[in-house]
C-alpha positions in Angstrom: 64.2 76.9 -55.3 63.4 76.4 -51.9 63.9 73.3 -50.0 61.1 70.7 -50.0 60.0 69.6 -46.8 57.8 67.1 -46.1 57.1 63.5 -45.6 60.2 60.5 -46.2 57.9 57.9 -47.5 56.9 58.4 -50.5 56.8 57.0 -54.6 57.9 58.8 -57.3 55.7 56.8 -59.8 56.8 60.0 -62.7 57.7 58.9 -66.4 58.6 60.9 -69.7 55.0 61.9 -69.9 54.7 63.7 -66.9 54.7 63.7 -63.1 52.9 62.1 -59.8 53.9 61.1 -56.6 52.4 58.8 -53.9 52.7 59.8 -50.2 52.8 57.8 -47.2 51.6 57.9 -43.8 54.7 57.4 -41.1 52.7 55.4 -38.7 49.8 53.5 -40.6 51.4 53.7 -44.2 48.0 55.1 -45.8 48.9 56.7 -48.8 47.5 59.9 -50.9 48.3 60.0 -54.7 48.7 63.7 -56.2 46.9 64.3 -59.4 48.9 63.8 -63.0 51.0 66.8 -64.1 51.7 66.0 -67.7 55.2 67.0 -68.9 55.5 69.4 -71.6 58.8 68.0 -72.5 57.3 64.5 -73.0 54.4 65.6 -75.0 56.8 67.7 -77.4 59.0 64.6 -77.6 55.8 62.9 -79.0 55.2 64.9 -81.3 58.7 65.2 -82.9 58.0 61.3 -83.1 55.4 61.4 -84.8 56.8 64.2 -87.3 59.9 61.8 -87.7 57.2 58.6 -89.1 56.3 60.9 -91.5 59.2 63.0 -92.8 62.4 60.9 -93.8 65.8 62.1 -92.6 64.0 63.5 -89.5 64.9 60.9 -86.9 67.5 62.9 -84.9 64.5 65.2 -83.7 63.6 62.3 -81.2 67.1 62.4 -80.0 66.8 66.2 -79.8 63.6 66.0 -78.0 65.3 63.7 -75.3 69.1 65.6 -74.8 66.4 68.8 -74.3 64.9 66.9 -71.6 67.7 65.9 -69.8 68.5 69.6 -69.7 65.5 70.8 -67.7 64.0 68.0 -67.0 65.3 67.7 -63.3 63.8 70.9 -63.1 60.3 70.2 -64.3 61.1 67.2 -62.1 61.5 69.7 -58.9 58.7 71.6 -59.9 56.5 68.8 -60.2 57.5 67.7 -56.9 56.7 70.9 -55.2 53.7 71.2 -56.7 52.7 68.0 -55.5 53.9 68.6 -52.1 51.1 71.5 -51.6 48.3 69.2 -53.0 48.9 67.1 -50.8 50.1 68.3 -47.5 46.2 69.4 -45.8 46.3 65.6 -45.5 49.3 65.2 -43.4 50.5 67.1 -39.7 54.2 66.7 -38.2 54.3 65.7 -34.8 56.7 68.2 -33.2 57.0 65.6 -30.4 58.7 62.5 -32.9 58.7 64.4 -35.8 56.7 62.2 -38.2 54.6 63.0 -40.7 51.3 60.8 -40.4 47.2 61.1 -42.0 45.5 63.9 -40.0 42.2 61.3 -40.2 43.6 58.4 -38.5 46.5 59.0 -37.2 46.8 62.4 -35.7 45.4 63.3 -31.9 44.0 67.1 -32.3 43.0 67.5 -29.0 46.9 66.7 -28.3 48.2 68.1 -31.2 50.4 65.2 -31.5 50.7 62.2 -33.2 48.5 59.0 -31.9 52.0 57.3 -31.4 53.1 59.7 -29.0 49.8 60.9 -27.6 47.3 57.9 -28.1 43.5 58.6 -28.7 41.8 57.9 -25.1 38.4 57.3 -26.5 39.7 54.7 -28.9 42.3 52.9 -26.7 39.1 52.9 -23.6 37.3 51.2 -26.0 40.3 48.6 -26.9 40.7 48.0 -23.5 36.9 47.2 -22.7 36.6 45.2 -25.5 40.1 43.2 -24.6 39.0 43.4 -20.8 35.8 41.6 -22.0 37.1 38.7 -23.7 40.2 38.5 -21.4 37.4 38.1 -18.7 35.7 35.6 -20.4 38.5 33.6 -20.7 39.1 33.5 -17.4 36.0 31.9 -16.8 35.6 29.7 -18.7 38.7 28.4 -17.9 37.5 28.5 -14.1 34.3 26.6 -14.8 36.4 24.1 -16.5 38.3 23.6 -13.6 35.2 23.7 -11.7 33.9 20.1 -13.6 35.0 16.9 -12.9 36.2 15.2 -15.9 37.6 12.3 -14.9 35.2 11.2 -12.4 34.9 7.7 -14.2 38.2 7.1 -14.8 40.7 4.3 -13.1 43.8 5.8 -12.1 45.1 2.0 -10.7 48.9 1.3 -11.5 47.9 -0.6 -14.7 44.7 0.7 -16.1 45.0 2.7 -19.4 42.7 5.3 -21.3 42.0 3.3 -24.2 42.0 5.3 -27.3 38.6 5.0 -29.9 39.0 2.2 -32.5 40.1 3.7 -35.7 37.0 3.5 -38.1 37.3 1.2 -41.1 35.8 0.4 -44.5 35.6 -2.9 -44.3 32.3 -5.1 -43.5 31.3 -8.4 -43.4 30.1 -10.2 -46.6 26.5 -10.4 -47.0 24.9 -13.7 -47.8 21.9 -12.4 -50.2 19.4 -14.1 -51.9 19.6 -15.0 -55.7 16.2 -14.6 -56.4 15.3 -11.1 -54.8 18.7 -9.4 -53.7 17.7 -9.6 -49.9 19.7 -10.0 -47.4 19.5 -14.3 -46.1 22.2 -14.4 -43.6 22.4 -18.4 -42.4 18.8 -18.9 -43.6 18.5 -21.4 -45.5 15.3 -19.9 -47.1 14.9 -16.1 -48.2 12.8 -13.9 -45.4 11.8 -12.1 -48.5 10.7 -14.0 -51.3 10.6 -17.7 -49.3 12.8 -19.4 -52.1 15.6 -21.3 -50.9 19.1 -19.2 -50.6 21.2 -22.2 -51.9 18.8 -23.0 -54.7 18.0 -19.0 -55.6 18.1 -18.1 -59.4 20.8 -16.3 -60.9 19.1 -13.0 -61.1 21.7 -12.0 -58.4 25.0 -12.3 -57.0 24.6 -13.7 -53.5 27.5 -11.9 -52.4 27.4 -8.1 -53.3 24.3 -8.5 -54.6 24.7 -7.0 -58.0 22.4 -8.5 -60.7 23.9 -11.7 -62.1 25.4 -11.6 -65.6 24.6 -15.5 -66.7 28.1 -16.5 -65.5 29.3 -19.1 -62.8 30.8 -15.7 -61.4 29.5 -12.3 -60.5 30.9 -9.5 -63.2 31.3 -7.0 -59.6 32.8 -9.1 -56.8 34.6 -12.2 -58.6 32.1 -14.2 -56.3 30.9 -17.6 -57.3 27.3 -17.4 -58.5 24.5 -19.9 -56.4 24.0 -22.8 -58.1 
């Protein structure tokens, strides 16, 4: 059999049921999978296995089929590979400069008749360079504008001065004094500004600490604070 000349990057997906291959572009790695080729030996082995399950004492049939596959499987595999190569060959081109096989849809430069690694596509490179140049120019202009802006006009740069970092935000809040009748915040007032009842003599409808509805006890069931009496 003649030598099979093709890509060095391919996956052999063949099984005992048939042959299938996936060829990859040497540049971008994109793959092309060939059609599945059923193996006549695999089909014969399957039929012999079925017959063996119905006919007692015929268990050696599968072993015989396996030996037959070992004897001719190599030739069948080579033939299947050669057929797969011819099937997928139109999707690849070999670069005469670097010798790599590349996919003609993405990595081949038809004008130069070379792969794009050896002869980059001028239009693609121009588009990429134009976009990159715009991004670089915008970045340079932003930096120039930032340099022209005075961010430290009000900063004291004397020897012992420092810019203080923002104070950390906490969840702690000062306890509020709430009206025991309506729950309004009375602060330090003696009478509730909402309902007019004395803050200290307000009924136990609400906790004066957290505003929770009173349960009738001496201490709040929510915060544990002492209820107003």
